[in-house]
N, C-alpha and C positions, 0 to 999 in steps of 0.2 A: 646733778650736784652743783650747788651754788659755788662760783668761783672764789667767793670770799672765805672759804674754808681755808685755815692756816694750820701750820705745824709749828709749834714753838719748841726752842731749845733753852733750857735753864742752865746757867753757868755762873760761877763766881768769877769776878773779874780778876781775882788773885790766882786763879788756877792756870796751870800750864799744860801743854799737850805735847808729849814727845813725838807723836805721830805727825804732828804739823797739819792737821786736817780738822774742820769743823763741819757741822751740818747745816745746810741752808735750803729752805724749801723752794720748789718751783713748781709750777702747774703746766701740764701739757695734755691736751684732750681731756681736761676735766679729771685726770688721774693724778692724785698727789704723789709726788716723788721726792727723792732726796738726792743731793749731789754732794761732792766733796770740794771744799774750798780751803786754801791755806788759812790756818788760824793757830794761835798759841794759847787759846783760852780754854779749850774743852779738854778734860783729862779723861773722861770716860762717858759711857752711856748710862751711867748709873741714875742720872736724873732726867734721862730723856723721856718725854711723855707726849702722847698724842692728845690733842684737844680739838674741839671743833666749835666754830660759831654756830653752824648749822649741821645737821646730821651728816657725818662723814662715812660714806660706805667705800670699802676697798673691794673692787670687782676682782675675780680671779684673773691671773696673768693670761694673755691671749695665747701664749705658746704652749701652756700645759696647766689647765685648771686641776683643782683638787677634784677627785672622783665625786660624781653627782650624789652617790650614796652617802657621802659624808657631809656635803654642804647643806646648810640650812640658813634661813634668814636669821640675823642676829640684830640685837637692838643697838641704838646709838649708845647707850650707856656702857656697853662692852667696849667701845673704842674710846670713851672718854677717860678711862681709868689708865693708871700707870701700868706698864708691864710688870711691875713687882707685885701688883695686886693680883687676887686670884679669881676674880669674877668675870674675866674674859673667857670666852669659849675657844676651844682649841682651834677650830677652823678659822676663826677671825685672827688669832695669833699667827697662825701659819700663813694666811693670806697677807698680813702685814709684812711678815718676813720675806715672803716672795716678792711682793711689790718693791720693798726696799731694795733687794739685791738686783732685781731686774731693771730698776731705775738707773743703775750704775753701768755705764756702757763699756768702760775700759777694764780688761781683766785685772790689771795691776792695782786699780782702785777697789776692785772686789776683794782682792787679797788683803789690802790694808783694812778694809772694813771687817773682813773675818778675823784679822789679827787684833782689832779692837774688841770684838766679841770674846776673843781668847783671854784678854786681860780681864774680863768681867767674871770668869769662871771662879767660883769660890774655892778656897783651898781644900784639897782633898786629903782626908786623914791618912796618915801613914799606915795605920792599923788596917786600913781597907785596901791597901795596894797588895792584894794577894791573888794567887792564880785563879782562885774560884770566881774573882770579879773581872778577870781579863775578858775582853770582847774578842772572839775569834774572827779571823778573815780580814783583819786590818793590817796594813803594811807597818803602821806605827803601833807601839804599845798603847793600849787603851784599857783603862779600868773603869768600871760602872758599879755603883751600889745603889741599892733601892730599899724603901721602906713604905709601909702604909701608916700614915699618921692618925692621931686620935680622931680627926675629922673625916676619916675615910678618903683622904687624898693621897695620890702617889708622890713621894718625895725622891728625887734622884740626886745623885752627885757623881761627878765624873772627872777624869783627868787623862792626860796623854803626854807622852814624851815628845810629841810633835805640836809645834804652835798652831799649825793649820787645823790639825785634828782637834785641838782644844777649842778652836773657833767653831768647828762643827758641833762638838758636844755642847758648847755654850749656847748655840742657836737652838738645839734640841731641848735644852733644859728650860729655856725661855718659853718654849711652846708647851712642854708636857709637864714640867715640874708643878706640883699643886693641882694637877688635873684628876679627875675622877678616874678610877681604873677603867671604866667603860669608855671613856673618851680616849685613853691611851690605846686601848685595843682596836678602836674603831679606825685609827690611822693606818694607811696603807703605804707600802714603799713607794707605789706609784705616786702618791701625793707629794712625795719629796723630790720628784723628778725636776720640778721647776727650780729647786734650790741647788742645782748644779751651778756652781758659781763661776764655771768656766776658767778654772785655774789652768795656766799653761803647764803641759807635761803631766803624764799619769792621770789623765782625766777620768778614766773608768774606775781606777782605784779609789779616787776621791769620791765618786758617786757611791761606791761599794761601802765607804766608811759611813756615810749618812745612814745607808740601809741597814748595815749590820749593827750598828748602835741602836737604831730603833727596834730591830727584831730582838735584841738582847734586853732592852727596856720592856718590851712586851712579854717576853718569857718570864721575867721576874714579876711583872704585874699579874700574870696568870697564876702564878704560885700563890700570891697574897689574896687573889680573888678566891681561889679554892680553900685556902685557910680561913678566909672570913666566911665562906659558905659552909664550913664544917666538913669539907670533903677530906677523906684520908688520902694522903700522898700516895701516888702510884709507885710500885716497885720499879726500879730502873731495869732496862734490858741488861742481859749479861754483856760482858765486855772483856776484851784483853788489852792490857796497858803495856806498851812496849817502850823500854828506855835502853840506854847503852849499858845499863847494868843488868838487864834481865827482863823478865816477862811476869806479869801478875795477872791472875784471872779473878773476875767477879761473877758469880753465879754459876750454877752447876753446868749449864750448856757451854760456857766458856771454859770451864775446868776440863770438860771432855775434849774440847778443841785443843787446849794447851798440853794435854797429856802426851801427844805425839810430836809435838814440835822439836823435841830433843829425843830422837829415836835411839832404840836399842843397837848399839854399835855392833853387836854380834850378828844381828839380823842384816844390818847394812853390809857388813863384809861378806856374809854368806851370799847376798845377792850379787854383789860386785864380782865375786869369784866366778859365778855362774855366767854372768853377762860377758865377762872378758874371755872366759875359756871357750864359749860357744858362739861368740860374736853376735850377741843379741842386742838389738835396738829396742828402746821403750819410749813410746809416745803416749802421753796421758793427758787427760782434759783437766782443766783447773777444778772441776768439781769433785775430784776423787776424795775419799775418805782421808781424815787427817793423818791416820797411821801410815797409809800408803804414801801420801805426799811427803810426809816427814822423812820416811826411809828414802824415797826416790831423790829428794832434794840433797840428802847427805850422800847418797851413792853417786850422785852427779859430779861430786868433786873428785871422784876416783875413776869414773868411766864417762867419757864425753857424749856418749850416744844415748843419753836420757833427755827427754824434752817434755815439759809441761806447758800447755798452751790452750788457746781455744780451738774449736774443732777444725777450723780452716788450716791453721798453721801445722796441725798434726800430720796431715798428708804430706805437706812440704818437707817437714822434718825427716819423715820416713824415707823420702827419696835421697835426701842428703846422707842418711845413714846407709842406704843401700850403696850409694857412690863410694862411701868410705869403707865398704867391705863387709858390712853386717849381712848375715845370711838369713837371720829371722827378725821380724818385727813383732813385737807384742804391743797390742793396743788396749789401753785402760780407758774405756768409755762405753758408749752404747752401740748398738750393732751398725747403725748407719755410718758411725764413724770408722769402723773396721772396714765396711764395705768401700767407703771413700778411699781409705788408705790402700786397700787392694786394687781398686780400679786405677787410681793414679800411678802406683807402681807399674802396672801393666802398660799404661800410656807412656811412661818413661822408659819402657824397655827392660824392666827388672821382673820378668815373670818368674824367674827362678827363686826370688826371695819369698819366703813362706810368711803369712800374716796369721797371727793368733788373737783370739778373743780370750776373755778371762772366765768364761763359763760354757758349759756344754748346753745350758738353757738359753732360751732367747733373752737378750738384754734390750729391753724395749725403750721407747720414748713417747710420751703422750703426744708431743707435737708431730713428730715423724709419722705416728700412727694416724693423726688427724689428716695428714695430707695424703695418706693411702686409702682413705675411705671413699665410698661411692659419692658422698656429698661433695667431696672436693673435686672428684672427676666431673660431677655435673656443673660445678662452679666454672671449671675450665671449658667445658662444652659451651657454656653460656658465652665465655670469653671468646671462644673461637668463631661465634657468629658475628662479633663486631669487627669492623675493618681496622686495620693498623693498630693491632693489639700487641702487647708485650706482657709476658708473665715474669714477674720477679719473685723467685722462690727462695725462701730462706735455706741457707746451706744446711741446717739441721733437718734434712729430709734424706730419705733413701735414694739410691741410684736408680732404682726402677720408678719411683715416683717421678724423679727428674726426666727419665726417659719417656714415660707415657705423656708427661706434661708437654714435653718439647715437641712431640709429634702433633699434640692438639693445638698448641699456641707456642709461637717462638718464646724461648725461655732463657733467662740469665739468672745465676744464682747471686746471692748477696750474703753479707754478714751484717750483724748489728752495727759494725763500725763503718760499713760503707754503703748501706741501704739508702740513706738520704741522698748521697752523692750519685748513686747509681740512678735513682728515679729522676733527679733533677737533670742529670746529663741526657737521660733518655727524652725527657720532654724538650730539652733544648735542642737536640740533634735531629728529632724526627717530628715533622709538623702533624697536627691533628692526632696525635698518639693517645691510645687508651692504655693505661697501666693497670694491671691486675696483680695485687700483692697477696702472698699467702705463705704459710698457713696460719702464722701467729696472729691472732685477732687483736690481742693487746698492742702488739708492736704496729700493726696496721692502723689502729685507731690512734696510737701515739704519733705516728707519722703524719696522719691527716691533721691532728691537732697542732703539730709543730708547724705545718705549712699554713694553717689558719692563723697561728701567731705571727708568722712571716708577713702576712698582708698588713700588719700594722707596724712593720719595721720600715725604716727609710731604704731608699734604693741603694745607698752606699753600704748599709748593714747587710742588705741582702747579698750584694755583690761579694762580700767577704765570705758569705756561705758558698755561693756559686756565681762566678763572674758573668755567666750568660743570662742571669735572671734579674728581674725587678718586681716591683709590687703588681703590675699588671700582668706579667706573665705568671706569677704565682697564683693570682686570682683566676686567671684563665685555665690553669691546669687542674684546679681542684675538683670540678665536675667530671674530670676524666681519670680521677684516681679511685680505684675501688680495692677493697680488701676483703678477705675471707672472714666470715663471721662466727666461725665455730671451731677455732683451733687454739689451744692454750698449752703452755708448759705448767706441769702441776706444781712445780717448785715456785715459779714467780707468781702464780695465781694466788699464792698464800700471802702476798703482801697486800692484805685487804684492809678494810675500814678500821678494824681495831688497832692494827699496827700504825696506821696513818695518823689516827687521832692521838696516839701516844707520842709519836714523833713530834706532832704539833705542839703538844703540851710540854714535853721534857727535852726535846732535842732540836727545836726550831732554829736555834742559833749555832748548830753544828755544821760540819761539812756533811752533805747529803749525797750519797751515790745511789744510782738506780740503773739496773739493765733496762734496755729498750723493751724487754718482754713484760715488764711489771704492769699491773692494772693502771688505768688512767689516773686514779687519785694519787698513787705514789708517783706516777710520772710527773704530774702537775706540780707536786711538791718539790721534786728535785729540779724541774725546770725553773720554778721560782727562785730556788736557791742558786742555780747556775747563773741567773741574771745578775746577782750580786757577787759573783766570784766564789760562791760557797757550795757549788754542786756540780755534778757531772751526770749526764745521761748517755749511755752507749753501751759498748761491749765490755766483756770482762777485762780486755786489754785496756780500754779506755779508762776503766775505773782504777786499774792498777797504776797506770801512768799518771792519772790526776792525784792519786794519794802520794806517790813518789815525788811529784813536782812540789806539792804544797809542803811536804816535810823537808825537802831540800831547801825550799825558800826559808823555812824557819831555821834550819841549821845555819844557812848563809847569814841570817840576820844576827846570829850569835847573841841572843838574849834568851833568858829562861822563858819557856813557851810550853803551853799544854794544847794539843790538837785533838779534836774528837770527831771520828768519822763514822757515820751510820752506813753499814754495809747492805745495800739494797740489791743483793743477789745471793746466789748459793753460797752457803757458809764455807764450802770447801775452798773458796777463794782465799781464806785466811792464811793458809800455809805460805803461799806465794807472797802475800802481802807482808807477813811477818819476816820472811826471809829478805825481802827487799828493804824493809825498815831497819832490820838489824845491820845490813851493810851500810846504810846511810848513818844510822846513830852511832855505829861503832867506828866510823871513819876517824883518822887522826884529827881532822878539823873539828869534829863533833865532840869527841871525848876530851879535847883540850880546851873546849869552849863552854858555852852556857849548856844548861840542861834542858833538853827537848823531850818531852813525853808524848807519846801518841796513843790514843785510845780507840780501838775498833769496837763498835757497838754492833751486836747482833739483834736484830728486831724480831724477837721470839714471841709468838702468840702465848698469853697466859695459859691457854689450854694445852700448850705443847710441853710445858715443863713438868718433869716428875719431881715432886717435892718430897724428900725423904722424911720419914717420921723420926722422932727423936731417938727412939730405941734402935732403928735400923741404922741410923747414922753413926752409932757407937762402934759398929763393926766394919766401917769402910776401910778399904785399903787405901794407902797413900802413895803418891809418887813425887819425886823431886824434880822441879822444873826450874832450872837455874839454881838460885839460892833459896827457892821457896817451896815448901812442902805443902802439896795440895791433896785434899781428899778426892778420890776418883769415884764418882757416882754416875748412874745413867742420867745423861743430860735431858733426855726428853722421853715423853711417853712413846712406847714402842720402838724406841731407839731411833726416832727420825726427826723430831723437831718440827713436825708439821701438823697443822690443824686446819679445819674448814674455816676458821675465824681469821686466818692470816698468820704468817709466821716465818721464821727463819728456816728456812730453806736448806733442806737436805734431801737430795734425790735418791729415792729407794733403788732406782735402777743403777745409778752410778755406783752405789754401794755394794753391788754385786761384784765390783772389781776390787777384790780383797788382796792384802799382801800375800795370804796363803795360796791364793789362785795363781798369783804371778809366780811364786816360788815353785808351784806344782808344774806349771807349764815349762818353766826354765829347766827343771830337773829332768823332764821327759824329753827334752831336745838333745839330738835330733830324734824325732818320733819314728823310729824305724818299724816298730810293732803297731803303729797307728793307735796307740793308747789314748791319745788326746785329739783323735781325728775330729770329733765333734766340737773341738775348740777353734778348729782352723777356719778363717774367713774364706769361704769358697768364692770362685769366680762365678759371676753371673752369666750363665750360658743360655738363658732363655732369650726369646726374641720379643720384640714389640709387636703390637697388632699389625704394623706395616711390614713385619718381616726383618727388621733390622736388629742388630746386637743391642741389648739393653746396656751393656757396659759402654759401647761406643756412643750411643745416642745420650745416655745419661751423663757422660763426662763432658759432652759439648757445652752445656750451660756453665759448667765450672770453668772450662777454657774461655768461654766468652767473658767471664768475670775476671780472669787473670789478665786478659787483654786490656779490659777496662782499667784494672789497677796499674798496669804498666803505662798505658797511653792516656788515661783519663777520657777516653772515648769508647763508644760501643763499636765493636768490630764491624767491618763492611759486611761480612757474611750475615751477622744477626740482623743488621739494618735491612739487607736484602730480604731475609726471611719475613721480617715484620711487614715490609711493603708488598711482598708478592705471594705470601702463603695464607692459607686459612681463610679468615674473614674476607680478604679481598678477592680471592680466587672463587670462594663461595658466592659472594655477591655478584661477581662477574658472570658466573655460570647461571 
């Protein structure tokens, strides 16, 4: 580029500038840049224009170019025009903005430049300052409005109660206002990375603002594109909206969920009386039927030995209940959960405490069954032939699976909340390790994808995940991480393509939650949201904690707000979520302050919903939920809310744990006549192929995990097993 290229600034000699700065060009390495010098002449950027004596090209910044898929050559004429004109391409506008901010070395000068942009933001109509125009996920209040003009261009307007955020919005307006819809949709959040202006303090939240406003702009653009193309609007997913005043349900599926959030007090008292009289403890999984969870949550206020959690904590809670004097433990979950409770109680010395399931029939689990298959045993036999191998098995498997596996390959259990740390610590602690994860194929693929993404992070960012790792170590472990290819949870399998596409269309600006067991497409969606502070990927407890944290932040801000969360796991989670939200929203601080509403969205496949006919809906029964009267109808086909096309999530095995079953078991205790003997979780008396007790060998991987949770290191016994058993001995022999 010729060094004679100049940048001019037009200004009236009579104008003044409260900021005390003007623009003066200078050239460095043939890249036109702008810097700040004291001046009292320039009032705003309104008349600022780029001109060139010869063709002026703005190369992408060295630190973070716009993605190659979006960059294209652009003409000189696009850069001669004023930013107020509309014939500039979005990439060139964005490059100009990036170049402008990167030319300013001092953070305070960048702030001043951003504040100057804030002054350029046109007035925002008061009529548009409504909840439906709020941008979620921003620390400040941000409003965004959009329309498609008669020329087919997108027109945006925005405002914020923060001057810094107004500056962000102003920059995005300059890039995307008057752009074609296709140009707006082509921009990626990664393209804005170089626009991190380096503001001191709250750096990540500042980046999130750029990204969240962009995503909201694109969501509105998609809506106008669909209308322009004559597409009918999609029906929203069912949802529950929680406020300090009560709960409102939208959609038949949500109505069924809402029905039992306020349980029958007679049933609650009946259960509490039985539990107290007979000293019965209750441990239940998050995925229970809403009726069961509603009653248990209410009963827990009168009897402390009721606990609803994920599968790992169920066994811990049972031990605490036994120590407190409970003679019986009832387990509401699938069979491997009651097996785990039985085995852990035995390990803790409470053999006299009897454990009961909720059915005389087998209560299965597709994931646990996959780990018991011959194919999984063959997978482990392959692993046993490799030296220095570790089997990381998901806690949601049976005791005998853990036992058989542990005798083939040294094994440690994991949960969805600690699996990443377990694997990273194992690789850090043991040289030349091979890790074999199973049986959940989706979780295995998601972990591998997460590690691939970490190779593009900085060493500092990786150290925040695990202090012993950096980019080189993550790259080196990838070839040594393997996962089973044929094991899925039938519930999380349902978060398929149809659901993901609808989330992209209608809920891309919402908070997205996803269990680590969901398919890769849903995982990627939630991971992208997580990068801008709008998502979480992890266990059921991680999801609950994330929702509680975001709602607490909204309550603390003390401004009217609406938060929308997409629930990417089994719908039974909603009872615990609603209970937690009610505690937050009904606190004295919340009720005396601004109104915060929280919407929980259930991603249900269209094939899952039973839509009542007009005639049948006339005969529906009703129920009172708070102050709202709701019609109660079957929410889903076959009562489950599942379809092969993807959908919300209701496990048929978990639903075998009914309230009637719990009351039946409690009523027969103590079972002197062996009436409910088939409900008892029996001890595993069989032996492993090596002649050891299944219970003893199967519990050892769990104990290894408990050691890791307490010390953040693999136990010496497990390390010795990895270094001296199986593949190493076989190869030596």
